[in-house]
VOGU-3710 file (C-alpha; in Angstrom, 3 decimals, decimal comma):
1> mthlrripft> 1,493/12,128/-32,070  3,041/9,317/-30,061  -0,341/8,476/-28,532  -2,128/8,770/-31,890  0,221/6,224/-33,437  -0,777/3,799/-30,682  -4,518/3,902/-31,504  -4,780/2,969/-35,202  -8,032/1,032/-34,748  -9,748/3,944/-33,004
11> laflaalvvt> -8,657/6,434/-35,666  -9,591/4,113/-38,536  -13,049/3,470/-37,122  -13,709/7,164/-36,530  -12,620/7,910/-40,091  -14,994/5,202/-41,361  -17,798/6,667/-39,253  -17,311/10,104/-40,827  -16,948/8,754/-44,370  -20,096/6,647/-44,022
21> gvatgslwsp> -21,989/9,638/-42,606  -20,949/11,863/-45,520  -21,531/9,207/-48,199  -25,043/8,390/-46,963  -26,008/11,897/-45,877  -26,725/10,733/-42,336  -24,471/13,493/-40,995  -27,151/16,052/-41,845  -30,380/14,036/-41,969  -31,617/11,284/-39,621
31> vedrawfpdv> -30,675/7,826/-40,829  -33,802/6,409/-39,170  -35,917/8,294/-41,745  -34,223/6,562/-44,672  -35,989/3,720/-46,452  -32,894/1,528/-46,162  -32,552/2,054/-42,389  -34,032/-1,402/-41,530  -31,401/-2,981/-43,778  -28,470/-1,611/-41,731
41> afglpafeag> -29,892/-1,334/-38,196  -29,694/-4,161/-35,666  -32,271/-5,315/-33,146  -34,759/-8,100/-32,584  -36,912/-7,194/-35,659  -33,838/-7,388/-37,886  -32,818/-10,800/-36,580  -36,346/-12,186/-36,851  -36,372/-11,010/-40,468  -33,091/-12,810/-41,122
51> rwwtpvtgpf> -30,923/-9,693/-41,473  -27,972/-11,158/-39,568  -25,471/-8,842/-41,238  -26,801/-5,792/-39,399  -24,390/-6,087/-36,396  -21,644/-5,376/-38,964  -23,339/-2,464/-40,764  -25,033/-0,828/-37,772  -21,947/0,415/-35,871  -21,017/2,882/-38,661
61> favtplyylp> -24,067/5,117/-38,177  -25,701/7,353/-35,572  -29,479/7,591/-35,290  -29,639/11,361/-35,855  -27,102/14,057/-36,824  -27,278/15,350/-33,256  -26,060/11,975/-31,985  -22,916/11,984/-34,117  -21,014/14,264/-31,737  -21,575/12,177/-28,551
71> vflsfalftg> -21,023/8,939/-30,509  -17,783/10,271/-31,983  -16,462/11,635/-28,671  -17,457/8,631/-26,549  -15,931/6,185/-29,026  -12,717/8,202/-29,191  -12,539/8,345/-25,394  -13,644/4,814/-24,521  -12,002/2,815/-27,298  -8,981/5,088/-27,604
81> faelrlgtkr> -8,284/4,706/-23,898  -8,736/0,944/-24,147  -6,384/0,715/-27,109  -3,701/2,645/-25,208  -4,039/0,350/-22,207  -4,762/-3,034/-23,828  -3,071/-2,784/-27,212  -4,686/-2,783/-30,641  -5,317/-6,531/-31,054  -6,939/-6,984/-27,645
91> tigtfvtghl> -9,046/-3,860/-28,128  -10,335/-5,006/-31,516  -11,180/-8,425/-30,105  -12,920/-6,936/-27,069  -14,841/-4,364/-29,119  -16,094/-6,875/-31,703  -16,945/-9,577/-29,169  -18,542/-7,136/-26,722  -20,582/-5,542/-29,501  -21,921/-8,878/-30,762
101> vailgaagvl> -22,611/-10,317/-27,307  -24,401/-7,155/-26,117  -26,563/-6,819/-29,240  -27,477/-10,476/-29,503  -27,935/-10,685/-25,743  -30,287/-7,690/-25,733  -32,331/-9,282/-28,510  -32,499/-12,520/-26,536  -33,622/-10,742/-23,352  -36,356/-8,853/-25,190
111> lalrdvsswa> -37,498/-12,018/-26,963  -37,821/-13,804/-23,622  -39,690/-10,939/-21,903  -41,876/-9,345/-24,555  -44,843/-11,608/-23,838  -44,798/-10,807/-20,122  -43,589/-7,181/-20,047  -45,108/-4,192/-21,775  -41,713/-2,478/-21,613  -39,989/-5,395/-23,369
121> aavatvldvg> -42,792/-5,575/-25,940  -42,284/-1,918/-26,816  -38,471/-2,035/-26,926  -38,544/-5,287/-28,924  -39,898/-3,349/-31,922  -37,004/-0,859/-31,914  -33,979/-0,873/-34,228  -30,667/0,701/-33,245  -27,353/1,735/-34,761  -24,013/2,856/-33,337
131> psagafaait> -20,805/1,406/-31,836  -21,501/2,275/-28,194  -21,994/-1,305/-26,925  -18,552/-2,367/-28,140  -17,015/0,840/-26,793  -18,499/0,159/-23,336  -17,080/-3,371/-23,440  -13,631/-2,041/-24,402  -13,359/0,527/-21,618  -14,739/-1,947/-19,067
141> aatatlrapw> -11,986/-4,405/-19,963  -9,404/-1,612/-19,742  -10,273/-0,969/-16,090  -8,204/-4,039/-15,170  -5,079/-2,148/-16,254  -5,593/0,725/-13,803  -4,094/1,116/-10,355  -6,079/1,941/-7,251  -8,054/4,042/-6,668  -8,797/4,828/-10,332
151> rlrlrillvg> -9,827/1,279/-11,185  -12,578/1,244/-8,564  -13,717/4,751/-9,462  -14,059/3,987/-13,157  -15,813/0,686/-12,512  -18,286/2,306/-10,138  -18,945/4,997/-12,737  -19,540/2,463/-15,515  -21,695/0,114/-13,448  -23,612/3,017/-11,923
161> yagiallygg> -24,327/4,648/-15,263  -25,309/1,410/-16,971  -27,546/0,288/-14,103  -29,289/3,610/-13,531  -29,786/4,194/-17,269  -31,409/0,764/-17,563  -33,678/1,262/-14,533  -34,769/4,803/-15,326  -34,326/4,894/-19,117  -34,774/1,402/-20,451
171> tladvehfla> -34,031/2,067/-24,136  -32,564/-0,596/-26,404  -29,170/1,119/-26,158  -29,416/1,074/-22,344  -29,995/-2,690/-22,393  -26,995/-3,174/-24,686  -24,746/-0,971/-22,555  -25,738/-2,773/-19,359  -25,030/-6,200/-20,864  -21,697/-5,009/-22,289
181> vaitlplspr> -20,538/-3,804/-18,869  -22,014/-6,684/-16,844  -20,543/-9,419/-19,059  -17,134/-7,819/-19,643  -16,394/-6,705/-16,067  -15,771/-10,145/-14,481  -13,705/-11,144/-17,529  -11,630/-7,956/-17,622  -8,528/-9,365/-15,830  -8,348/-12,239/-18,306
191> iagpnrvrnt> -8,934/-9,923/-21,269  -6,216/-7,525/-20,104  -3,721/-10,383/-19,886  -0,176/-9,123/-19,242  -1,456/-5,550/-19,063  -3,453/-6,363/-15,953  -2,421/-4,595/-12,763  -2,502/-7,157/-9,983  -4,114/-5,361/-7,133  -5,943/-6,891/-4,183
201> gqpsrrewrl> -6,325/-3,667/-2,272  -9,578/-2,341/-0,890  -11,055/1,163/-0,966  -9,636/3,653/1,509  -11,850/5,376/4,062  -12,025/8,404/1,804  -13,064/6,248/-1,173  -15,935/4,697/0,793  -17,041/8,157/1,900  -16,919/9,539/-1,627
211> laasgllvva> -18,860/6,556/-2,968  -21,561/6,983/-0,336  -21,813/10,735/-0,945  -21,918/10,167/-4,706  -24,836/7,786/-4,232  -26,898/10,538/-2,634  -25,904/12,892/-5,421  -27,312/10,338/-7,865  -30,546/10,249/-5,829  -30,932/14,000/-6,235
221> avrivtwffp> -30,033/13,913/-9,933  -32,470/11,081/-10,667  -35,254/12,928/-8,850  -34,696/15,997/-11,014  -34,450/14,066/-14,291  -37,523/11,887/-13,694  -39,554/14,940/-12,676  -38,689/16,905/-15,809  -38,323/13,968/-18,218  -40,538/11,017/-17,204
231> ttgplgptgt> -39,586/7,744/-18,918  -40,577/4,093/-18,991  -38,074/1,558/-17,718  -38,093/-2,229/-17,281  -40,118/-1,893/-14,069  -42,627/0,549/-15,540  -43,023/4,341/-15,815  -40,407/6,207/-13,772  -42,068/9,608/-13,842  -44,878/10,935/-11,687
241> ddssavevvv> -47,196/13,898/-11,954  -47,783/14,038/-8,207  -44,369/15,364/-7,166  -44,403/19,101/-6,635  -41,456/21,370/-7,186  -41,320/21,931/-3,426  -41,033/18,183/-2,791  -38,228/17,852/-5,319  -36,357/20,802/-3,787  -36,750/19,381/-0,261
251> villallvmr> -35,394/15,987/-1,359  -32,413/17,650/-3,028  -31,627/19,843/-0,008  -31,831/16,895/2,387  -29,605/14,819/0,111  -27,004/17,577/-0,055  -27,098/18,052/3,716  -26,564/14,373/4,505  -24,056/14,049/1,671  -21,805/16,540/3,433
261> glsrgrrvaw> -21,872/14,394/6,586  -21,102/11,232/4,604  -18,137/12,848/2,878  -16,703/13,618/6,339  -17,336/10,119/7,680  -20,002/11,193/10,190  -21,626/8,256/11,942  -25,007/9,960/12,286  -25,166/10,690/8,534  -24,434/7,041/7,766
271> wavvviaald> -27,174/5,869/10,109  -29,643/8,370/8,643  -29,140/7,078/5,103  -29,165/3,429/6,212  -32,506/3,954/7,970  -33,986/5,761/4,957  -32,835/3,035/2,558  -34,088/0,240/4,816  -37,485/1,927/5,270  -37,851/2,446/1,532
281> illtaltgva> -37,106/-1,216/0,838  -39,382/-2,369/3,672  -42,306/-0,203/2,532  -41,929/-1,463/-1,016  -41,959/-5,046/0,212  -45,075/-4,403/2,301  -46,741/-2,704/-0,653  -45,963/-5,711/-2,799  -47,485/-8,053/-0,224  -50,601/-5,880/0,022
291> llvatvldsv> -51,021/-5,812/-3,756  -50,556/-9,571/-3,921  -53,238/-10,113/-1,285  -55,561/-7,685/-3,047  -55,007/-9,464/-6,339  -55,855/-12,815/-4,778  -59,020/-11,296/-3,304  -59,815/-9,732/-6,697  -60,184/-6,298/-5,128  -57,099/-4,565/-6,502
301> eavddvplvv> -57,516/-1,155/-8,105  -55,119/0,837/-10,248  -52,267/2,149/-8,135  -50,262/5,103/-9,389  -46,502/5,397/-9,225  -45,847/1,774/-8,218  -43,213/1,283/-10,977  -41,328/4,364/-9,807  -41,422/3,149/-6,200  -40,134/-0,296/-7,184
311> tdsvfwlgyl> -37,414/1,193/-9,377  -36,300/3,470/-6,548  -36,205/0,528/-4,152  -33,951/-1,474/-6,464  -31,558/1,470/-6,471  -31,802/1,867/-2,675  -31,066/-1,839/-2,214  -27,821/-1,565/-4,156  -26,961/1,626/-2,282  -27,653/-0,044/1,075
321> vllvagrhaf> -25,265/-2,880/0,191  -22,568/-0,278/-0,529  -23,203/1,501/2,786  -22,999/-1,705/4,791  -19,827/-2,814/2,995  -18,124/0,491/3,821  -19,573/0,956/7,316  -16,144/1,138/8,981  -15,364/4,367/7,125  -18,089/6,207/9,053
331> rvpwrprtad> -16,867/6,343/12,643  -16,502/10,059/13,159  -18,963/11,333/15,799  -21,218/14,229/14,812  -19,368/16,320/17,382  -16,235/14,518/18,584  -16,185/14,714/22,392  -13,250/14,807/24,815  -12,906/15,102/28,590  -14,993/18,229/29,035
341> gdrrhaielv> -15,827/19,395/25,550  -14,611/18,835/22,071  -11,415/18,273/20,151  -10,436/21,893/20,587  -10,134/21,361/24,322  -8,002/18,250/23,762  -5,658/20,345/21,618  -5,469/22,943/24,389  -4,539/20,246/26,919  -1,827/18,827/24,666
351> qrngggtlsw> -0,370/22,281/24,112  -0,550/23,130/27,812  0,711/19,834/29,251  2,996/18,647/26,489  3,423/15,011/25,640  5,370/12,374/23,769  5,953/11,972/20,068  2,524/10,374/19,564  0,595/12,842/21,715  -0,920/14,734/18,783
361> mttwpenryf> -2,509/11,499/17,534  -4,711/11,541/20,637  -6,620/14,475/19,097  -7,750/12,468/16,067  -11,564/12,195/15,794  -11,832/8,390/16,050  -10,545/8,406/19,645  -12,626/8,230/22,802  -11,582/9,948/26,010  -11,418/9,332/29,750
371> piahdtgyva> -10,819/12,469/31,851  -8,042/12,267/34,443  -6,130/14,539/36,830  -9,208/16,530/37,875  -10,176/17,169/34,265  -6,822/18,766/33,475  -5,838/15,781/31,326  -7,190/12,740/29,529  -6,403/9,318/28,163  -7,321/8,751/24,511
381> yrkhagvava> -8,317/5,205/23,618  -10,002/2,972/21,061  -12,569/0,412/22,160  -12,336/-3,075/20,610  -13,256/-6,536/21,908  -14,138/-5,054/25,296  -10,657/-3,520/25,641  -9,772/0,152/25,996  -6,518/0,407/24,024  -5,001/3,710/25,154
391> lgdpicprsd> -2,902/5,516/22,576  0,504/6,420/23,982  0,961/8,100/27,341  -1,754/9,909/29,319  -1,986/13,631/28,541  -1,767/15,289/31,925  0,347/17,631/34,063  3,695/16,031/34,864  2,982/16,171/38,610  -0,047/13,910/38,093
401> gdgavaefae> 1,762/11,380/35,927  2,171/8,712/38,590  -1,557/8,428/39,225  -2,637/8,703/35,570  -2,464/4,974/34,860  -4,379/4,124/38,044  -7,065/6,676/37,227  -7,342/5,304/33,708  -7,792/1,803/35,135  -10,560/3,030/37,445
411> ncdraglvpc> -12,380/4,612/34,518  -12,081/1,353/32,568  -13,440/-0,644/35,496  -16,466/1,631/35,725  -17,050/1,210/31,992  -16,541/-2,559/32,084  -13,448/-2,422/29,863  -10,046/-4,090/30,040  -7,336/-1,394/30,245  -4,029/-1,328/28,372
421> lfsatepsvr> -1,691/1,322/26,993  -0,091/0,863/23,573  3,116/2,624/22,454  3,624/4,132/25,907  7,031/5,334/27,103  9,253/4,931/30,164  7,344/7,305/32,519  4,132/5,322/32,056  6,026/2,055/32,551  7,364/3,284/35,893
431> gaerlgwryl> 3,879/4,309/36,999  2,464/0,939/35,921  5,185/-1,000/37,737  4,210/0,629/41,012  0,700/-0,732/40,441  2,026/-4,239/39,762  1,228/-4,070/36,061  3,293/-5,713/33,329  4,753/-4,434/30,095  6,249/-5,509/26,788
441> qvaedtlidl> 8,267/-3,586/24,225  6,313/-3,400/20,940  8,187/-0,756/18,935  11,115/1,634/18,914  10,776/5,347/18,384  13,470/6,664/16,013  14,682/10,133/17,000  17,000/12,496/15,120  18,576/15,242/17,220  18,608/18,440/15,153
451> pglefkgkqw> 20,887/20,995/16,900  24,167/21,036/15,019  23,013/18,386/12,525  25,156/18,307/9,364  25,022/15,598/6,728  28,748/14,958/6,786  30,674/11,728/6,888  30,215/8,320/5,318  27,202/7,466/7,459  25,194/10,309/5,891
461> qparsalnra> 25,992/9,355/2,286  22,412/8,195/1,446  20,943/11,517/2,618  23,533/13,573/0,710  23,026/11,512/-2,440  19,260/12,035/-2,316  19,674/15,807/-1,896  22,190/16,025/-4,750  20,148/13,898/-7,140  17,068/15,988/-6,421
471> vkegitfrlv> 18,943/19,121/-7,453  20,014/17,473/-10,728  16,458/16,418/-11,528  14,945/19,779/-10,636  13,114/18,518/-7,525  12,535/21,122/-4,808  11,326/20,787/-1,216  8,437/22,800/0,172  7,364/22,803/3,835  3,715/23,856/3,858
481> hladepravl> 0,333/23,606/5,524  -1,387/21,162/3,189  -4,818/22,725/3,714  -3,519/25,992/2,219  -2,187/24,407/-0,956  -3,934/24,837/-4,340  -6,538/22,287/-5,324  -4,270/20,840/-8,046  -1,566/20,030/-5,489  -4,036/18,521/-3,033
491> qqvraiseew> -5,532/16,309/-5,733  -2,068/14,961/-6,569  -1,366/14,255/-2,906  -4,646/12,378/-2,542  -3,994/10,384/-5,701  -0,515/9,364/-4,503  -1,854/8,341/-1,097  -4,827/6,416/-2,436  -2,680/4,539/-4,938  -0,468/3,465/-2,035
501> vgdkglpemg> -3,489/2,375/0,016  -5,061/0,568/-2,915  -1,912/-1,437/-3,610  -2,125/-3,127/-0,203  -3,717/-6,523/0,164  -5,461/-5,465/3,371  -7,677/-2,496/4,256  -6,307/0,896/5,214  -4,765/0,933/8,688  -5,441/3,407/11,457
511> ftlggvdeal> -4,747/4,007/15,148  -1,144/5,314/15,080  -1,166/5,731/11,298  -2,815/8,809/9,840  -3,691/9,729/6,279  -4,309/12,767/4,123  -7,343/13,806/6,199  -5,177/14,062/9,312  -2,471/15,874/7,317  -4,979/18,605/6,396
521> drhvraglav> -5,061/19,753/10,030  -3,610/23,265/10,158  -1,454/22,317/13,148  0,296/19,762/10,933  3,106/20,555/8,484  3,626/18,786/5,162  6,764/18,313/3,124  6,297/18,208/-0,654  8,779/17,169/-3,342  7,775/19,084/-6,478
531> dadgrvhgvt> 9,436/19,260/-9,897  9,632/22,232/-12,264  6,295/21,272/-13,887  4,444/21,335/-10,577  4,245/17,530/-10,375  4,269/16,214/-6,820  6,644/13,246/-6,468  6,196/12,575/-2,759  4,687/13,878/0,443  5,373/13,612/4,159
541> swipvyagng> 3,349/15,015/7,030  4,742/16,062/10,403  2,658/16,312/13,572  3,765/18,652/16,373  5,300/17,527/19,664  4,635/20,027/22,458  6,957/20,558/25,405  4,249/22,390/27,379  3,051/25,975/27,567  2,346/25,930/23,836
551> eiegwtldvm> 6,002/25,425/22,822  6,758/22,980/20,000  9,972/21,089/20,653  9,857/18,558/17,855  7,916/16,980/14,998  6,812/13,401/14,325  6,598/11,804/10,889  3,145/10,479/10,038  2,208/10,240/6,348  4,995/9,137/4,009
561> rrrsdgfkhv> 3,953/8,499/0,408  5,752/8,514/-2,933  4,601/8,457/-6,540  5,244/5,026/-8,042  6,656/6,493/-11,262  8,400/9,521/-9,762  11,805/10,458/-8,336  13,280/7,220/-6,989  14,944/8,669/-3,876  12,123/11,017/-2,953
571> vefliasacq> 11,563/9,643/0,571  15,195/10,116/1,589  15,092/13,578/0,030  11,927/14,550/1,907  13,216/13,417/5,300  16,660/14,989/4,858  15,095/18,268/3,707  12,689/18,266/6,647  15,613/17,788/9,027  17,280/20,882/7,601
581> afrdegaryl> 14,097/22,972/7,609  13,042/22,129/11,173  16,614/22,481/12,425  16,706/26,022/11,029  13,384/26,761/12,787  14,887/25,760/16,145  13,259/22,362/16,721  15,159/20,031/19,044  14,431/16,726/17,334  12,444/14,862/14,718
591> slsgaplara> 10,765/11,537/15,340  10,525/9,199/12,377  7,918/7,447/14,518  7,936/3,872/15,669  6,904/1,405/12,991  4,037/-0,599/14,553  4,957/-4,104/15,680  8,597/-3,630/14,622  11,555/-3,395/16,982  15,150/-4,496/17,203
601> gtdgdtrvld> 14,735/-6,342/20,504  12,281/-6,908/23,312  12,047/-5,731/26,847  9,402/-7,080/29,170  8,352/-10,024/31,221  6,180/-12,245/29,067  6,607/-14,480/26,057  2,961/-15,092/25,244  1,989/-11,714/23,854  5,503/-11,242/22,494
611> alldklgaal> 4,960/-14,264/20,243  1,486/-13,053/19,273  2,711/-9,586/18,298  5,638/-11,076/16,404  3,175/-13,219/14,460  0,946/-10,229/13,734  3,930/-8,125/12,688  5,194/-10,891/10,400  1,723/-11,337/8,906  1,386/-7,652/8,099
621> epyygfrslh> 4,951/-7,260/6,802  4,228/-8,348/3,186  1,370/-5,858/3,012  2,656/-2,830/4,927  6,404/-3,386/5,321  6,711/-2,141/8,934  9,927/-4,000/9,608  11,542/-2,988/6,329  10,442/0,582/7,078  12,114/0,344/10,484
631> afkakfrpry> 15,316/-0,762/8,760  15,013/2,080/6,229  14,949/4,681/8,990  18,367/3,495/10,150  19,824/5,457/7,214  19,295/8,627/9,254  21,399/7,509/12,208  18,633/7,916/14,799  18,745/7,179/18,482  16,142/4,710/19,657
641> apmyliyrde> 13,600/4,999/22,448  11,546/1,904/23,366  7,760/1,964/23,209  5,707/-0,436/25,302  2,444/-2,216/25,664  1,352/-1,919/29,320  -1,292/-4,324/30,606  -2,685/-5,406/33,946  -3,164/-9,172/33,821  -1,876/-12,028/31,649
651> adlprigvai> -5,437/-13,355/31,452  -6,311/-10,265/29,415  -3,684/-10,976/26,749  -5,912/-12,818/24,220  -8,451/-9,992/24,193  -5,719/-7,366/24,077  -4,135/-9,068/21,059  -7,458/-9,054/19,218  -8,116/-5,448/20,239  -4,736/-4,251/18,931
661> araylpeagl> -5,318/-6,011/15,620  -8,767/-4,429/15,352  -7,388/-1,017/16,294  -4,952/-1,128/13,392  -7,312/-2,878/10,979  -10,819/-1,721/11,939  -12,107/-2,374/8,411  -10,719/-5,898/8,037  -13,358/-8,553/7,481  -13,573/-12,323/7,369
671> rdipklvrs> -12,149/-12,415/3,841  -8,927/-10,816/5,119  -8,272/-13,518/7,726  -6,898/-16,070/5,214  -4,271/-13,528/4,125  -2,991/-13,240/7,675  -3,154/-16,972/8,242  -1,203/-17,712/5,056  1,465/-15,261/6,159
//
């Protein structure tokens, strides 16, 4: 009832729609069959006849009784949602203005094209009724009030529907809907006014992957619809009698196969679709040139299916733009390779040899690998700007640790890469010093010793307060394997994470920062804060730290996300609860991880890169809060362990600085540079 009281315009209009339908009998017989239909319906014929009142009368009808249900439901959903988000006055203004602009604009487009387009000539004779154009304008404006990732999702859905319906349907209503969305979308922030959510974030990797996979799903759906229900769109007939059922099935199966690879970020799937889209566009262009030449030579004959081919190519062009824009989300090899096999072998080496608090991150799919220590270990690295940025310490038997850095350098020399190790620890520093290498502290690992840990004393007051407040508010802690959780829980976790990513002014970061995809690994544990209604308020993920011989000695914090409108102290609660749970399991310590480019002091022998990293850290602070996060972790009374950048030559520093920035922000483009510069 509270929500219903907030949508008086929506309820009043729906009531008027029903009353008009009953009074005129259009609820049970088609209004288009009535003699007075031309007097209430809008369209180019009505305006040419001087019936300028029809934009006011037309919205209160549906063309046939069958249409009343979708008209009623879509208006209730679209306009009701807009009224809740924008307020009644703004919704009324947007609906009325959007309705008039879309209807008059459609008439103008058809008037301009009817002498040169058979499609426009046919549609120009049609009259229409219904409120859908205004409803599309209202919900499009309301998208500006949504947080990421829902704003992008809804906008893609609206633009995709309106564009595809126009290309493959081409009815008068499709033209009106397309104009309503296209005109309202760029104005939506201004229309929303104070209700606008200021958000400069970009899609996460998962969002790009879902968008790309959804595009192929649309390809399959369009193929089915145009085969069963051929139509005529602005570019001509979109159906064909030549496609066999076998061809349609093959296209669908191929789309589903590649779609699976796109949803997982596979590089080969991305390339496959890019090549297909480019070939389709190229062949259409060549066909157009051939037809133009034939026309000039007066030897052209009727060519079947050209409109369908052109329509498909317009769709593929838009899809190709999307793929190129999100190309950085598709970096996962078809079969991720390590030293002598796949990721499974890397996991075996980590479990066998042990490693530091970041060692599990070396098994993430985006890494490349150099084998070392006679193939009993490896160095995981990312390649940027001709630099191999190794992640943490080499994974190798402890007896081979001294030569690991030298062997890594030899591998880099053979590959023509500049070597460096990022977030390495003291053992690697000692090995590098013997080679004459240099180093610089770039972060501090924050470690909590668990044996005998009790949250007693004044210094633990924040942790105790969070635990006590959680009890009062009915928040419980669950330590789980995220992949085993119900779909409803996983969807909430993804939504919380993607809202956090979308709120940033820069793209999603990587390298030493994982996301929900990494948290789904069954070797990883997740901490959930859940209330009595099953609502997830926050989530943390913990990656294992192996001591060797398969024994886990500690856990490292990776993902840390909270719901923006949830339990205020959920992060403190999650960390304190994890400390208790892992302590009871016998773990020796927890690492709250080292916030990238944040540290209390410096230790090293250069000022050049130190200044560069300080600048980069300061630039990223307003967007990702690494330094404030480092200060937050001090609440848990950790001990600190320095983490270093190890490099060979000062002359390599400029490239190393660029490589580190690219490692953390692989998806950043030219438009993101001004944000860093302004910082």
